[in-house]
Structure formats: C-alpha cells, structure tokens
C-alpha positions in Angstrom: 0.0 0.0 0.0 1.3 3.4 -0.9 0.2 6.3 1.3 1.3 9.9 1.2 2.8 11.5 4.2 0.0 14.1 4.6 -2.7 11.4 4.5 -0.8 9.3 7.0 -0.4 12.2 9.4 -4.0 13.1 9.0 -5.2 9.6 9.8 -2.7 9.3 12.6 -4.1 12.4 14.2 -7.7 11.2 13.8 -6.8 7.8 15.3 -5.1 9.5 18.3 -8.1 11.7 18.9 -10.5 8.7 18.7 -8.3 6.8 21.2 -8.2 9.9 23.5 -11.9 10.3 23.4 -12.5 6.5 24.0 -10.4 7.0 27.2 -12.6 10.0 28.1 -9.5 12.3 28.1 -9.4 15.9 27.1 -6.5 17.3 25.2 -5.3 18.9 28.3 -5.4 15.7 30.3 -3.5 13.8 27.6 -1.0 16.6 27.4 -0.5 16.5 31.2 0.0 12.7 31.1 2.6 13.1 28.3 4.3 16.2 29.8 3.9 18.1 26.6 1.9 21.3 25.9 -1.8 21.0 25.1 -1.3 22.9 21.9 1.1 20.1 20.7 -1.7 17.5 21.2 -4.0 19.6 19.1 -1.4 20.1 16.4 -0.8 16.3 16.2 -4.5 15.6 16.0 -4.9 18.1 13.2 -1.9 16.8 11.3 -0.1 20.1 11.6 3.2 18.6 12.8 5.2 15.4 12.1 5.8 14.4 15.7 8.7 12.5 17.1 8.7 8.8 18.0 9.4 9.8 21.6 6.2 11.8 21.7 4.2 8.9 20.1 5.5 6.6 22.8 4.4 9.0 25.5 1.0 9.3 23.9 0.7 5.5 23.6 1.6 5.1 27.3 -0.9 7.7 28.3 -3.6 6.0 26.2 -2.6 2.6 27.6 -1.9 1.1 24.2 1.2 -0.3 22.5 3.0 2.3 20.4 2.3 0.1 17.3 -1.4 0.5 17.9 -1.1 4.2 17.2 0.2 3.3 13.8 -2.5 0.8 13.1 -4.4 3.0 10.8 -6.1 2.1 7.5 -5.8 4.5 4.6 -9.1 5.4 2.8 -8.0 6.2 -0.7 
C-alpha cells in the first residue's frame, strides 16, 4: 500500500483523537500525562506537525496502548 505523508499524518491524528476520546480524556489531560503542551496534542490531532517517536511513545503510554497501535491505521483512498 502506498500512502502519502500528509494522508498518513491526518489519519494518525484522527486515530489518536479517537483513542483519546475513547479513554474520556481531554487534550489537556492527555498533554499532562505526556508532559507536553496541550497545543502540541491539538497540532498532532490536526496533522499540523510530524511528531517524534518519543512523543508517540508518551501518547501510547498515556492511552494505555502499545505504540504500534497508534500506527495501526487504514488509509481510505
């Protein structure tokens, strides 16, 4: 499967938001768990930044999922 970077980042952001909402967390609460600014969570969810692997691991830990679960997204072409 071939996927563009922008589509991947967009789908990653949507997936993180869905997992955050499933865990009944606000962006601020997730940011607090990850020790990163709330604005950064919003930028990740809106695909405005290409975040680091370290941040993805923090987010995965806060959402109580394996880091690979964050990347388990399916492209809708």
